C-alpha positions as CSV (number, residue, x, y, z in Angstrom):
1,M,236.2,59.4,37.7
2,K,232.5,59.0,36.0
3,N,232.6,60.7,32.3
4,P,230.3,63.2,32.4
5,N,226.7,62.8,30.8
6,G,226.3,62.2,27.7
7,Y,230.3,61.6,27.2
8,G,230.2,58.0,26.5
9,T,231.1,55.0,27.9
10,I,233.8,52.5,27.0
11,V,232.7,48.4,26.8
12,K,234.9,45.2,27.4
13,L,233.0,43.1,25.3
14,H,233.0,39.3,25.6
15,G,234.8,36.9,24.0
16,N,238.5,36.2,22.9
17,R,238.8,39.4,20.4
18,R,241.5,41.1,18.8
19,R,240.1,44.8,20.0
20,P,238.0,44.1,23.0
21,Y,237.2,47.6,23.9
22,A,234.3,49.3,22.5
23,T,232.9,53.0,22.4
24,K,229.6,53.5,22.8
25,I,227.5,56.2,23.1
26,T,224.1,56.8,23.9
27,F,221.9,59.3,22.2
28,V,218.5,60.7,22.0
29,T,215.7,60.7,19.0
30,L,212.6,61.0,17.4
31,D,210.5,57.7,17.0
32,T,208.4,58.3,14.3
33,I,205.9,56.0,15.0
34,T,204.7,57.1,18.7
35,N,206.0,60.5,18.1
36,T,208.3,61.0,21.0
37,Y,211.6,60.6,21.8
38,V,213.8,57.7,22.8
39,R,217.6,56.7,24.3
40,K,219.2,54.7,21.6
41,S,222.9,53.7,21.6
42,K,225.7,52.8,18.8
43,Y,228.9,51.7,18.9
44,L,231.9,54.2,17.9
45,G,234.7,51.7,17.0
46,Y,235.9,48.8,18.7
47,Y,240.1,48.7,20.0
48,E,242.9,46.7,21.1
49,T,243.3,48.5,24.5
50,H,241.2,50.5,27.4
51,E,244.0,53.4,26.3
52,E,243.0,53.5,22.4
53,A,239.6,53.3,23.6
54,L,239.6,56.5,26.1
55,T,241.6,58.6,23.4
56,A,239.2,57.9,20.5
57,L,236.2,58.8,22.7
58,A,238.4,62.0,23.9
59,K,238.7,62.6,19.9
60,H,235.1,62.1,19.4
61,N,233.5,64.2,22.1
62,I,235.9,67.1,21.0
63,G,235.0,66.8,17.7
64,S,231.3,65.8,18.1
65,I,229.3,69.0,17.9
66,P,231.1,71.2,14.8
67,E,233.1,74.9,16.0
68,S,230.8,76.4,14.4
69,I,227.4,75.8,16.3
70,V,228.8,75.1,19.2
71,D,228.5,78.8,21.0
72,L,224.7,78.6,19.3
73,T,222.6,80.3,22.1
74,F,218.4,79.7,22.5
75,K,218.0,83.3,20.3
76,E,220.4,82.4,17.7
77,V,218.8,78.8,17.0
78,W,215.1,80.3,17.4
79,D,215.7,82.7,14.2
80,I,217.7,79.6,12.0
81,W,214.8,77.7,12.6
82,A,212.0,80.9,12.1
83,K,214.1,81.8,8.8
84,R,213.9,78.6,7.4
85,N,210.5,77.4,8.8
86,L,208.0,80.6,9.5
87,E,208.0,81.5,6.1
88,K,206.0,78.1,4.6
89,G,203.6,79.0,7.3
90,S,200.6,80.9,7.8
91,N,200.4,84.5,9.7
92,S,198.7,83.6,12.0
93,R,200.6,80.8,13.7
94,A,203.4,83.0,12.8
95,S,201.8,85.6,14.8
96,A,200.9,83.3,17.7
97,Y,204.7,81.7,17.8
98,T,206.5,85.0,17.6
99,T,204.3,85.9,20.8
100,A,205.2,82.8,22.0
101,I,209.1,82.8,21.7
102,K,209.3,86.2,23.2
103,K,208.1,84.8,26.6
104,W,211.3,83.2,26.7
105,A,213.5,86.3,27.0
106,P,215.0,85.2,29.9
107,I,217.0,82.4,28.5
108,Y,217.4,84.0,24.6
109,N,221.7,84.7,25.0
110,K,222.0,81.4,26.9
111,R,223.6,78.1,25.3
112,M,222.7,76.1,24.0
113,T,224.8,73.2,25.4
114,D,223.8,74.8,29.2
115,I,220.1,74.8,29.3
116,K,218.6,72.7,31.3
117,L,214.9,71.7,33.0
118,I,215.3,73.9,35.7
119,H,215.3,77.0,33.4
120,L,212.8,76.3,31.3
121,Q,210.3,74.7,34.5
122,D,211.3,78.2,36.1
123,I,210.2,80.7,32.8
124,I,207.3,78.2,32.2
125,D,206.2,78.9,36.3
126,E,206.3,82.7,35.7
127,Y,203.8,82.0,33.8
128,E,201.1,80.2,35.7
129,G,197.9,80.6,34.8
130,Q,197.3,81.8,32.1
131,S,195.2,79.4,29.1
132,K,196.4,76.2,27.7
133,S,196.8,77.3,24.4
134,A,199.3,80.4,25.4
135,L,201.1,78.0,27.5
136,N,201.7,75.0,24.8
137,N,202.9,77.7,22.1
138,M,205.3,78.3,24.9
139,K,206.5,74.0,25.0
140,L,206.2,74.2,21.3
141,V,208.4,76.8,20.0
142,A,211.0,75.7,22.8
143,N,210.4,71.9,21.6
144,F,211.3,73.4,17.6
145,V,214.5,74.9,19.6
146,F,215.1,71.6,21.2
147,E,214.6,69.5,18.0
148,W,217.0,71.3,16.1
149,S,219.5,71.7,18.6
150,I,219.5,67.6,18.7
151,K,219.2,67.4,14.8
152,N,222.2,69.2,14.2
153,D,224.2,67.2,17.0
154,L,224.3,70.1,19.6
155,I,222.5,68.9,22.7
156,T,221.6,64.8,23.0
157,K,218.3,65.8,25.3
158,N,215.3,67.8,24.3
159,Y,214.1,69.0,28.3
160,V,210.9,70.4,26.9
161,E,209.1,67.4,27.2
162,F,209.6,66.9,30.7
163,L,208.1,70.0,31.4
164,D,205.2,70.6,34.1
165,L,202.8,73.5,32.5
166,N,199.9,75.1,34.6
167,P,197.5,76.5,32.2
168,K,193.9,77.9,34.1
169,D,191.9,76.1,32.3
170,V,192.9,73.0,33.4
171,T,192.2,72.2,37.6
172,N,196.2,70.9,38.0
173,H,196.7,72.8,40.8
174,V,195.7,70.2,43.2
175,P,196.1,70.8,46.9
176,L,197.0,68.2,48.9
177,S,194.0,66.8,51.9
178,H,194.9,66.9,55.4
179,E,195.8,63.5,55.7
180,E,197.8,63.8,52.7
181,F,199.3,66.3,54.3
182,N,200.2,65.0,57.3
183,R,201.7,61.9,55.8
184,A,203.6,64.0,53.1
185,V,205.8,65.7,56.1
186,N,206.1,63.0,57.8
187,L,207.9,61.0,56.0
188,P,211.5,59.0,57.1
189,L,213.9,61.9,56.6
190,S,215.4,62.3,53.1
191,E,216.8,65.2,50.8
192,T,213.3,64.9,48.8
193,S,211.1,64.6,51.8
194,A,213.1,67.8,53.8
195,L,212.5,69.4,50.2
196,I,208.5,68.3,50.4
197,N,208.3,69.6,53.7
198,I,209.9,73.0,53.2
199,Y,207.7,73.5,49.9
200,L,204.5,73.0,51.9
201,R,205.2,75.3,54.4
202,C,206.6,78.0,52.1
203,G,204.5,77.9,48.9
204,C,207.4,78.5,46.5
205,R,208.0,77.2,43.3
206,P,209.3,74.6,42.6
207,S,212.5,76.0,41.0
208,E,212.6,78.8,43.6
209,L,214.4,75.8,46.1
210,L,216.3,74.5,43.6
211,T,218.5,77.1,43.4
212,L,218.4,79.0,46.5
213,P,222.3,79.5,47.2
214,L,223.4,78.4,50.2
215,E,224.6,82.1,51.2
216,D,221.1,83.3,51.2
217,V,219.8,81.1,54.2
218,H,219.5,82.7,57.6
219,L,218.5,79.8,59.3
220,N,218.9,81.6,62.6
221,E,216.9,84.0,61.8
222,R,214.6,82.3,60.7
223,Y,214.3,83.7,56.9
224,F,216.0,82.5,52.9
225,E,216.2,85.4,50.8
226,L,215.4,84.5,46.7
227,K,216.7,87.9,45.2
228,K,216.8,86.5,41.6
229,A,213.0,87.0,39.6
230,K,210.9,87.4,36.8
231,T,208.6,89.3,38.9
232,R,209.1,91.9,41.4
233,A,206.9,90.1,44.1
234,G,208.9,87.3,43.2
235,I,212.0,88.6,45.1
236,R,211.4,88.6,48.3
237,I,211.8,87.2,52.3
238,V,210.8,83.8,52.6
239,P,209.9,83.4,56.2
240,I,211.3,79.1,57.8
241,A,208.5,77.8,59.6
242,E,209.9,76.0,63.5
243,K,208.8,72.5,61.4
244,A,210.8,73.0,59.1
245,V,214.4,74.1,60.7
246,K,215.0,70.0,60.9
247,S,214.3,69.9,57.4
248,F,216.7,72.6,56.6
249,E,219.3,71.1,58.8
250,Y,219.5,68.2,57.3
251,L,220.2,70.1,54.1
252,T,222.4,72.3,54.6
253,K,224.6,70.1,56.9
254,N,226.6,68.6,53.6
255,A,225.6,71.1,51.4
256,S,228.0,73.7,49.7
257,K,227.1,75.7,47.3
258,F,223.5,75.7,46.9
259,L,220.6,74.6,49.5
260,T,220.2,70.6,47.5
261,D,222.1,69.9,43.9
262,I,218.8,67.6,42.9
263,D,217.5,68.7,39.5
264,Y,214.1,69.7,39.0
265,Q,213.3,65.9,36.8
266,D,215.2,63.5,39.8
267,Y,213.0,65.7,42.4
268,R,209.6,65.9,40.1
269,M,210.3,61.5,39.9
270,Q,211.0,61.0,43.6
271,F,208.1,63.2,44.1
272,N,205.8,61.5,42.6
273,N,207.0,57.7,44.7
274,L,206.4,60.0,47.8
275,V,203.4,62.1,46.7
276,P,201.1,60.0,44.6
277,G,198.5,61.6,42.8
278,H,200.0,65.1,43.2
279,V,202.8,67.1,41.4
280,P,205.3,69.4,42.7
281,H,203.5,72.5,42.0
282,D,200.7,71.9,44.3
283,T,202.6,72.0,47.0
284,R,202.3,75.6,46.1
285,A,198.7,75.8,45.9
286,T,198.1,73.2,49.1
287,F,200.2,75.5,51.0
288,I,198.0,79.1,49.9
289,S,194.8,77.0,50.6
290,F,195.7,76.2,54.2
291,M,196.5,80.2,54.7
292,Q,193.4,80.2,53.0
293,E,191.8,78.4,55.8
294,K,193.4,79.6,58.7
295,E,192.6,83.1,57.9
296,V,195.9,84.5,57.3
297,P,195.1,88.5,55.8
298,L,195.7,87.9,51.4
299,P,199.1,90.8,51.8
300,I,200.7,88.1,53.9
301,I,199.7,85.6,51.8
302,Q,200.5,87.0,48.8
303,K,203.8,88.9,49.8
304,I,205.2,84.9,51.1
305,V,204.5,83.3,47.9
306,G,205.6,86.6,45.3
307,H,202.2,86.7,44.1
308,V,201.2,90.9,42.6
309,S,198.1,91.5,44.3
310,G,197.2,93.9,40.9
311,N,196.7,96.7,43.8
312,I,199.1,99.7,43.8
313,T,198.1,100.5,47.2
314,T,199.4,97.2,48.7
315,D,201.8,96.2,46.7
316,V,204.0,99.5,46.5
317,Y,202.7,101.1,49.8
318,T,202.4,98.4,52.1
319,K,205.4,97.0,53.7
320,I,204.8,93.3,55.7
321,S,207.5,92.7,58.4
322,L,209.0,89.3,59.1
323,E,208.0,88.8,62.4
324,P,203.4,88.2,60.9
325,M,204.5,85.6,58.1
326,L,206.7,84.1,60.3
327,K,203.1,83.9,62.6
328,A,201.1,82.3,59.7
329,V,203.7,80.0,58.5
330,N,204.4,78.4,62.1
331,N,200.4,78.1,62.8
332,L,200.8,75.6,59.7
């Protein structure tokens, strides 16, 4: 059985050694020269038998995180960091950080050991289109939290460095061209290509499909439900285009609890290989752009992608059934 990520490994060393079995761990640390996080490894000890090494590795993992901090949440780590560091900074900087940290409220009570990239990206996506400085401050304060947690052996990986920011003053939502779209939706069928096809035909945020429970997919009725979101508009039903059915069938065939088990980091890496020159969020921009080309009414587009229109009449009183939404996506 494979050990959990960050657990460590047992290595049998070459040569005639009295203690040939070594325990080895991998960790992430900050390279002060490049100011980037790098992965390093080190040996913890050497043993005569594999069983001794296995026991030592288990003891290391049990005792590697002090009991006093093992359950620390995101907000508790922030409070510890802020108490030591904000007093040293300027009032303007403290004010900017205080504003930024409030935007991470959805994971305030989540243990640091339980937070993954998808949780962070999900929140960042809710603030898409904000200014570059606002998003950078969000990333900065989260980085403070993760750096402190790494330095105090609470976690081993800083997911903040993998975040995709989408500021309004940077043109990084680049819709695919029609040629790129046709190439992307006709890729050989795989978990990643199936997801790409669905994203291009539904306009979802990257996080929404990667956390979609299988029970919320209603393939026969041609829609799926998004029951959790940071905004009211984000809670919605999304139509399943006819040309996305095979992709859903491929994913659901071997699925258990969720539509897919791939995490955001792996998906993004594979996406970049299959759709060069673009980032995952570009599929959402592509969908909206193509819907506008097809002259789909704006309220229908907003309903599908989960955008608030800013118009009370449209948001509250206009009810849109599944039928016109299906007609729109089937025309793509």
